[in-house]
Steps between C-alpha positions, in 0.01 A plus 500: 500500500783509253818610671667696228262798531675832549343718770549874551436633851416871476489708819574848631834434666713256697552675832377362834129422499251213515407506131863532399610205716200303371618552142861411583402175672248414229758563227758282675255214551369511142859502379575199722199322349647546153337817365707782351429813704592859417424798727437862400482778760660825608751289691608494861674297766364161383669522159808319633293214641333446163834516319646240739220264391565565131185710454547792261376845604420794272472850643165648398385812695144388583511637854349844433180616336651754261434507125868514390593206725199297390574562132861397552388193692254404225772485234752332732248229589420448133869456427549255789198290402629468144864444591429237766220334298261530791199268506337613825506849651419514872439854631513578871387862536273762345746667259656174374150358456384804303804500270495124445129522423574749223778278361275192516281656230797518262713201600437129525547412867289360782424763766452431872513739795518472878304723739717542810306792647192715454529808277333841509233506226414872510564757229514253213778294660276198465561516125878504547477140618501189279461167677591289196339184369525340844565659838677357803379644832712453812194464725126439488418857603704633207307262275175654627648848449579418136147375438333794675719785371616384157237250396761226454322169441536260790606218264795714387643544852743255657566541872856434612720563800821686573723196465796480737834326450515290817869420455596864476274597792563241768591485872848374402586818307840643598490878556848550647622729220191720539554512879864596451413773249259672743675420827224279642559341841427135569263554795287781356124482472459587133175612337504493118272691264520474118303701246539760228553838659232664283218723618242226437704220661702634795228597750586219744870588476422855609289371790784273617748789489258715700460239777868398503581699820219321688596162352866544598398555860267200506724251315863454616774547238248569226633562147253592224604424142295672228576397142384650172544801278251740346365853475468553878825329601687824560217634712486184712878482525509852642222410743684183613824696550313743725351210696839333539640822641213525745555139614873558525607204283447358151179316575365527142700390194367618164673273246349645183421274205659154529484170312616277789156507663539135600798590721328804644192293587721230654670759724177591681308346788165655404382636164252775411358541149245385246461320172801325351744628763284344774488167313879501461538555874257215565714275279794602719303381809461848651195611702329755273291802594282592201486879471493724192347799325167327437438352842611304803459133600763458771703193594443225242365174641235235436217732606559762231612258226182519288473877523868541404463267202182675382683832461831345387673605825447869407245578776257657250167572669638457852532765772770756423849466638566719803781577742300345782436165332856474370652583839274246675578210265872567460551511878286185536704313236829581675408501869185296560572179312799276551744367242307174462180684407687727259648189336155338481355807328796503264459131410129548443571790263750291303249212476248742351755606240579141401132413472365808325775734382781312326663671204435187291125535557518865397682411178253224416206735561652737244566213259128414522418859401748481212346174378151647508611814313687295241201270453274800452740638240506164327124467454528545125561163338772490237570241233863437409611288205849348506685421178828307512679176420271308730392137482805370313643296792773760550560535873659843461204651315247316715682643803441844349129417468485383863691805627295761315171330585595454868609862540174622345295280734711594805434867428150439637339688213181378332665378181403209277798364309479304175806344337560441129674163496578187307343180639226698678348213701839381626612857588172575681516177700869535589497866609137573585457786252235591243637412156412588142662302219757734349454376142122539482476839328135560586538409868815711527322799340206455739734481801676821391169677437384416854818588692603826663871436461720278286824384660764387253773313679724440662794327343664558162186514287619773265794336321551332164797277577276195547241604238334799340162327526513512880584872494211573262261308726574710810500827306165413343346443845622844611381660177152346538475626857580855392252468212234423765624800705629283786783585735819307426791427732822326402566327832869449591598424143841399377538662159690351210699419321286628210734460204290542183442860396135442413441348842668793671264739320200292613619502863553875486153567359306270733690533828503881481122486555519305829368681807774367728823309443689337785825325414690234686845649436676813374618315186140469387444872544809567290374263230162676486676832454719355223188370327358852519205440732373833628308448821539713811355230726802267505621373840768247587375263772597131527392156384172393670653167607712675764179527705385139449474290814654154516362183653632421849826313559301195609297505179821549301648189661190312383574620145848343525357174638225473235763566230718220639779737604700402810585760763813324623738769370486864384332565165612712203213592267559513124263672257565469124288580197512425132681754286670513163840326468475375858629141463859587594384692802284210617794257477717737704214545749489122553872496584449806722225322697715185538778713652254653744394150608855361524704793630244689704286207616169659398190347344390645165130584455373630166227764507273487192333842471308430178347165422573291306790684332713563812448141618618372160817710496569414866470130412760553226747629759416224748561228238843647428588506871695216661368570848142482634270800481135584567222718360208681661161354409322641195193556719667763723330838524712818487463541878619143553798555271589813692468311828724222369760754387489645850636168632791499252851612579545682169349515151660491154262638238438620147139592584422849628218402732706222654742776600214714632354204693845448655536869584156496663625219729848656546668199335836583331510450123726463198357603163572417137406777259289436190320836512600849626235477774697219670814714512298794635357299790830333588649847532200616702530204737882535516528135403763338273456413132627183335519690172271521197396212277776569248775583745498308826765341719386207712809515721426863586137405556602216732728728700218755529256236622751377759540860622120528531495187716800599712359847566132414481381703800663818373344458154165406650490807727583725205230338288240541772564874521469539123196273479319693775550822305378339179198356678390847608554631149303210353211580732499855361360356176161428651497839676547674167236276347244595769568870448447454126168323566383778731612778271 
């Protein structure tokens, strides 16, 4: 599954509770696996833990079934989904599920829910529940409940577990600060209970408090720690205070809601509880007595393993918890088994967690549900037609083709892509894409007629500096698509310069009709506005090539070897192109390269980005040089060129996409400006300029290159940060494209 999906976890709140902890651990693990996770809830004690992991939380009051709160939550969720560009919404309770179900009808996201518990279905409450496109059930009995009570199709239910972080909950966990805070003594016999202190969760807690006087007589130095907050906490706290007074010491500690459950669990010798809390205690190698509101199983061991798993350690369908059964098993766990047996039970519990209840398994179960929901959403097959400067042996533009095509395919959607290109057979064979010859009017018209979306871009297609004919070609493709009532997206375009007034009027008229315009830089947006284009759907993203993957370092070394380039010393890459009045610049470049060889001891490797023109102009420079130099093979693919650049110490370039290739690989660069776009990107990358084609200083350029080499790591680190940002922005292009397709 593609890892740039944005996931919203929607739940009631973030106070102590099994479902809440489940969501926190799931969010952390998905984030660790590379997904972008956002959480919306009424908030609570786990907000800080999410923030510490870089997971954003929005306060949305979904914890109460009141009309004003639900209306407020509806609009807040809508705002969050739009602002955070959410792809997948994962609801974890009845109210969040209901609200997200309503929003699903109006917004383009994938909707999944998790059933953590069974809900009351009387009085129309059944219809306040929406289980989404796919449902994750935390046990098999909840799966059956969903089928029997809500008619959820079995194929739409994915059974998972309450995944536990076995590093956080482990026998090595230090709890000294918790012990100090509550004045715990080293030799105490501590019993720990963790649950929400709500009416429907705290029954076992009340039973333990009731039998505390008897337990304190039977078990020496007994201390009972009860953790959790909720609507009956005050009542139970008062009851425990009364019991402590009757015992004559503070036998029971009511901690209230806490987030350091791992330390609290570690402090105990025996644990009582159910569901997730019981699993966490098992991960901490504690003997666990399974007791809760829905039933009682007793001391967990091999004999009750299957029954405990069947009801997800919640004791559903078992005999009810009672004072008698709790007293019997607690006393047995402390007094009738020795330390070795307690340790054996603890180790067995931890083995069960490793085998069946890891947090990674839980996350992957959810990812399977996401994949299934996304696939279901993608059942409609779309046809996308790409128009650009493709098939002209220009590595920069072919890299754009590769990047756009790859991102569309990686989206996992059912999309057939066709490319309008020169040299169709060569382009199809080289890049594995469907190709239509761009100059066959009838085939182009047929391809447009049969597509759902025309993509125009990326690159600087809309400019007249090279020729008006090229500009007219791309505008005519867009105009034909709109004539056939097709959606049109300008994909990460660089606009201009458009210098002729007639051409500016044409751009204004045609581009204003596009359904979506993404632009690779702010300068292009400014140019569109100066031209007078009126289109509300204009977004600045980034060049698609920022997201292109390179070949491996080993494959890149093979590129050097096959090109006859030695690897005996560091390499400086040089990328030049033909331009008007360039002869003087080429002569100076030759001297510049000789100085690099002589004074810096680096090999010079020329990087031809467009064949054969760049190879020809590179040869001109090489013939004027007095020192040896090399050139990458004409057969290199864009990914191979990028890989080769990744092995270079620095790059000197006139070409924009050579600079972008270098930025992608965090290789420092020096640029020479023949077009405003070069200056823009040098400023963006915080890299030095050697000047423009009419006003350059080779001594300044040489000093700048030497500084790049001397401080390479600093420049490289800076470039990586910028490139990572631009990569994410470049990936936004395909997200916007998918939303346009689904609109």
